[in-house]
Structure formats: C-alpha cells, structure tokens
C-alpha positions as CSV (number, residue, x, y, z in Angstrom):
1,M,86.0,104.7,101.8
2,L,85.8,107.4,104.5
3,R,87.1,104.9,107.1
4,A,90.1,104.1,104.8
5,L,90.7,107.9,104.4
6,S,90.6,108.4,108.2
7,Y,93.4,105.8,108.6
8,W,95.7,107.8,106.3
9,L,94.7,111.1,108.0
10,M,95.6,109.6,111.4
11,R,99.0,108.6,110.1
12,Y,99.5,112.0,108.6
13,R,98.8,113.7,111.9
14,R,102.3,112.7,113.0
15,N,104.2,114.5,110.2
16,W,101.9,117.1,108.7
17,R,103.9,120.0,110.1
18,G,107.0,118.9,108.2
19,T,105.1,118.5,104.9
20,I,103.5,121.9,105.2
21,V,106.8,123.5,105.8
22,I,108.3,121.7,102.8
23,S,105.3,122.6,100.6
24,V,106.0,126.3,101.2
25,A,109.8,126.2,101.5
26,N,110.4,124.2,98.4
27,P,108.6,126.5,96.0
28,L,110.1,129.5,97.7
29,L,113.6,128.2,97.3
30,F,113.0,127.1,93.7
31,L,111.4,130.4,92.7
32,I,114.3,132.4,94.3
33,G,117.1,130.1,93.2
34,V,116.0,129.1,89.7
35,G,113.3,131.6,88.8
36,A,115.0,134.7,90.0
37,G,118.7,133.6,90.0
38,I,119.1,131.7,86.7
39,G,116.1,133.6,85.3
40,S,118.0,136.9,85.3
41,L,120.6,135.4,83.0
42,V,117.9,133.9,80.7
43,D,116.0,137.2,80.6
44,R,119.2,139.0,79.6
45,H,120.6,136.7,77.0
46,A,117.8,134.5,75.5
47,P,114.3,136.0,76.1
48,A,113.0,134.8,72.7
49,Q,113.4,131.1,73.8
50,I,110.7,131.5,76.4
51,A,108.2,133.5,74.3
52,G,109.5,136.8,75.6
53,V,108.0,136.5,79.1
54,P,110.2,136.7,82.3
55,Y,111.8,133.3,83.0
56,A,110.3,133.2,86.5
57,A,106.8,133.5,85.1
58,F,107.7,130.8,82.5
59,F,109.3,128.5,85.1
60,A,106.9,128.7,88.0
61,P,103.8,127.0,86.5
62,G,105.9,124.3,85.0
63,M,107.4,123.6,88.4
64,L,103.9,123.6,89.9
65,A,102.8,120.8,87.5
66,A,106.1,118.8,88.0
67,A,105.8,119.1,91.8
68,A,102.2,117.9,91.6
69,M,103.4,114.8,89.6
70,Q,106.1,114.1,92.1
71,T,103.9,114.4,95.2
72,A,101.3,112.2,93.6
73,F,103.8,109.5,92.6
74,I,105.5,109.5,96.0
75,E,102.3,109.3,98.0
76,S,100.7,106.6,95.7
77,S,103.6,104.3,95.1
78,G,105.7,103.4,98.2
79,P,102.9,103.7,100.7
80,V,100.6,101.6,98.5
81,A,103.2,98.9,98.0
82,F,104.0,98.7,101.8
83,A,100.3,98.7,102.8
84,A,99.6,95.9,100.4
85,R,102.5,93.8,101.7
86,Q,102.2,94.2,105.4
87,G,100.6,97.5,106.3
88,G,97.1,98.9,106.5
89,Y,95.6,97.1,103.5
90,R,96.5,93.7,104.8
91,S,95.1,94.6,108.2
92,A,91.8,95.8,106.7
93,T,91.4,92.8,104.3
94,P,89.5,90.6,106.9
95,T,87.1,93.5,107.6
96,P,84.0,94.3,105.6
97,L,86.0,97.0,103.7
98,E,86.2,96.2,100.0
99,P,89.5,96.7,98.0
100,E,87.8,99.5,96.1
101,Q,87.1,101.3,99.3
102,L,90.7,101.0,100.4
103,M,91.8,102.3,97.1
104,G,89.3,105.2,97.1
105,G,90.2,106.2,100.6
106,H,93.9,106.2,99.9
107,L,93.5,108.1,96.6
108,L,91.4,110.7,98.4
109,F,94.2,111.2,100.8
110,V,96.7,111.6,97.9
111,A,94.4,114.1,96.2
112,G,94.3,116.1,99.4
113,R,98.1,116.1,99.6
114,V,98.4,117.3,96.0
115,L,95.8,119.9,96.6
116,T,97.3,121.4,99.7
117,S,100.9,121.4,98.4
118,S,99.8,122.9,95.0
119,T,97.8,125.6,96.7
120,A,100.8,126.5,98.9
121,F,102.9,126.7,95.7
122,I,100.3,128.9,94.0
123,V,100.2,131.3,96.9
124,V,104.0,131.7,96.8
125,M,103.7,132.2,93.0
126,A,101.2,135.0,93.6
127,L,103.4,136.6,96.2
128,F,106.2,136.7,93.7
129,G,103.9,138.1,91.0
130,D,104.5,135.0,88.8
131,S,100.8,134.4,87.8
132,D,98.3,136.6,86.0
133,G,95.8,137.7,88.5
134,W,92.6,135.7,88.9
135,W,93.9,133.1,86.4
136,A,95.8,131.7,89.4
137,L,92.6,130.3,90.8
138,A,92.3,128.0,87.8
139,L,95.8,126.6,88.5
140,V,94.4,124.7,91.6
141,P,92.2,122.2,89.6
142,A,94.8,122.1,86.8
143,A,97.6,121.0,89.2
144,L,95.3,118.6,91.0
145,L,94.3,116.9,87.7
146,T,97.9,116.7,86.7
147,G,98.7,114.9,90.0
148,L,95.8,112.5,89.7
149,A,96.8,111.6,86.2
150,F,99.9,110.1,87.8
151,A,98.4,109.0,91.1
152,T,95.9,106.4,89.8
153,P,98.2,104.6,87.4
154,A,101.0,104.6,90.0
155,A,98.6,103.1,92.6
156,A,97.4,100.5,90.2
157,W,101.0,99.4,89.6
158,A,102.4,99.9,93.1
159,V,99.8,97.6,94.7
160,T,101.4,94.7,92.8
161,V,105.0,95.6,93.7
162,R,106.7,93.3,96.1
163,Q,110.1,95.1,96.4
164,N,110.8,98.8,96.9
165,R,113.7,98.8,94.5
166,H,111.2,98.6,91.6
167,I,109.6,101.8,92.8
168,N,113.0,103.5,93.1
169,T,113.8,102.4,89.5
170,V,110.6,103.9,88.1
171,F,111.2,107.1,90.0
172,R,114.8,107.3,88.6
173,F,114.1,106.3,85.0
174,V,110.6,107.6,84.5
175,I,109.6,110.4,86.9
176,L,112.9,112.2,86.9
177,P,113.3,112.3,83.1
178,L,109.7,113.5,82.8
179,Y,110.6,116.2,85.4
180,M,113.6,117.3,83.3
181,F,112.4,117.0,79.7
182,S,108.7,117.9,79.7
183,G,109.0,121.6,79.5
184,T,109.5,122.4,83.2
185,F,112.8,124.3,82.8
186,F,112.9,125.2,79.1
187,A,110.7,125.3,76.0
188,I,110.1,122.1,74.1
189,S,111.2,123.9,70.9
190,Q,114.7,123.6,72.2
191,L,114.6,119.8,72.1
192,P,115.6,117.8,68.9
193,G,112.6,117.4,66.5
194,W,112.6,113.6,66.7
195,F,112.3,113.8,70.5
196,R,109.3,116.2,70.7
197,P,106.5,113.7,69.9
198,I,107.7,111.6,72.8
199,V,107.4,114.6,75.1
200,Y,103.9,115.6,73.7
201,A,102.7,112.1,74.6
202,S,103.6,112.7,78.3
203,P,100.8,113.6,80.6
204,L,103.2,115.9,82.4
205,W,103.7,118.0,79.3
206,H,100.0,118.4,79.0
207,G,99.8,119.4,82.7
208,I,102.7,121.9,82.3
209,D,101.3,123.5,79.2
210,L,97.8,123.8,80.8
211,C,99.2,125.4,84.0
212,R,101.6,127.7,82.1
213,N,98.9,129.0,79.7
214,L,96.5,129.5,82.6
215,S,99.2,131.3,84.6
216,L,100.2,133.6,81.8
217,G,96.6,134.3,80.8
218,T,97.1,132.9,77.3
219,A,94.9,129.8,77.7
220,T,92.3,129.1,75.0
221,I,89.2,126.9,75.4
222,G,90.2,124.4,72.7
223,R,93.8,123.9,73.8
224,S,92.8,123.7,77.5
225,A,90.1,121.2,76.7
226,V,92.6,118.9,74.9
227,H,94.9,119.0,77.9
228,V,92.1,118.3,80.3
229,A,90.8,115.4,78.2
230,Y,94.2,113.9,77.9
231,L,94.8,114.0,81.7
232,L,91.4,112.6,82.4
233,V,92.2,109.6,80.2
234,F,95.1,108.8,82.4
235,F,93.2,109.5,85.6
236,I,90.1,107.4,84.7
237,G,92.1,104.7,83.0
238,G,94.4,104.4,86.0
239,L,91.3,104.3,88.3
240,A,89.8,101.4,86.3
241,L,93.1,99.5,86.3
242,A,93.6,100.1,90.0
243,R,90.2,98.6,90.8
244,R,91.3,95.4,89.1
245,T,94.8,95.2,90.5
246,Y,93.6,96.1,94.1
247,R,91.0,93.3,94.0
248,Q,93.5,90.7,92.5
249,R,96.3,91.6,95.0
250,L,94.3,91.9,98.2
251,H,92.2,88.8,97.5
252,S,95.2,86.7,96.6
C-alpha cells in the first residue's frame, strides 16, 4: 500500500505548488465574492432565511464540505479510470502488489489531498472570522469524512469506466446538482417540500449540516452522530465495493 502511495506522491511532486495555491485562492475568492459580496445583500434583506447568522458564516462551512466532495471525486474518478486502462495500475499488475494495495495507496493519497485542501480552507475561514473558535478544529475530520464518503464509491465505479465521457457525465449530472442543491448556498427550507427528502438522502447534505453546526457552535452529540454514521456507511460501503471492482477489473 505504501509503495502505491509513493507512486502518487511522486506524480504529485510535479504540480503540488499549483494545487496549494488553488486550495488557498479558491476559498479566499469564494468567501470574498459570495460570502462578503452577496452575503451583505442577504444579511440586509433576508436574515431569517439563514437562521439569523451572517451569510458568510452560513455559507463558508457549506462550501467547505462541497469543496471536499469535489476534490475527492476529481482525484478518485479520472485518475483511477486512466490508471486502470493504461496507467499505473496496469504497470503494477504483474508485480506482487495486490489490487487492494493499489486501491488503498491511491485512496490514502486522495485522503491527503482532501485533508490539505480542507485545512487550507478552514484556515482562511478562521482568518475571516467565519468559524466559532476552537470548533474549527473539529471541521478538519468532518470535511475529511465528507470527502471520503464520495471518494470510495467514486473509485469503486471509476475503476470499471473505459471512457472519460462517463466521468464527465456523472460530474455534470450528479456532482454539480449536489453542489447546488444540498444546502451549500441556501437553507434547505427554501426548497419545495417534495424535494427535501431527496436532499436529506444525499451524503453531501449530511456533510454540510455537520460542518455548519460545528462551525457555528450549534452541534449536538445526537445530530452529529447521525451525520457521522451516515457518512461512514458511504465510506465503508464504497470501500467494500471498491475491493471487489478493483480485483475484478485488474485481474481481467
């Protein structure tokens, strides 16, 4: 597993500077443009729709969870599909490395990417005063778990994909709608009643609600435990499925 991880780290050495800049620049631009810009209008005209808190404080943790989902999906879909077709996975297949080790090494790398980008986002949030003191520390594992809840199912599916257009389709019709309608930018109470149960079934909504309550200092043990358990189901279930699909694909 560590050998597989070292392969992805060696690849990452060539572009880590760019991703670090993006990890800091993106949250900074979003928090200034959306949180402070649009937020001033929301705070003035519709504060009740976001539970009376400043819009920037409402928006920032939702964006954190959504960014963790996006990073996890991007890192565990296209790279996995390419590696399974003609990249690192195929090169490693004749070696003593097992498919589970290739999977584990790659997912460790994905977890590291989610962890570093989320930590950078949280630091920017703290600098803007958009998190409630020491509760910000709990946002790190919450964002990581949110990302992993998408990373393992995505990897389990992507290793079977033979054309990149399928990944683009999923990103366009699954990831982006989740990004827009899971509570990132506005409260779920503003959605039609018939649509809300669909949103509540999304792991992203659980990640957003967990991060938001932790950030605002309103988290309770019971509600947080439900969110963590739900995200763990996706993470562990995706991991179990990935073990099967990796072995079937790489031994075919």
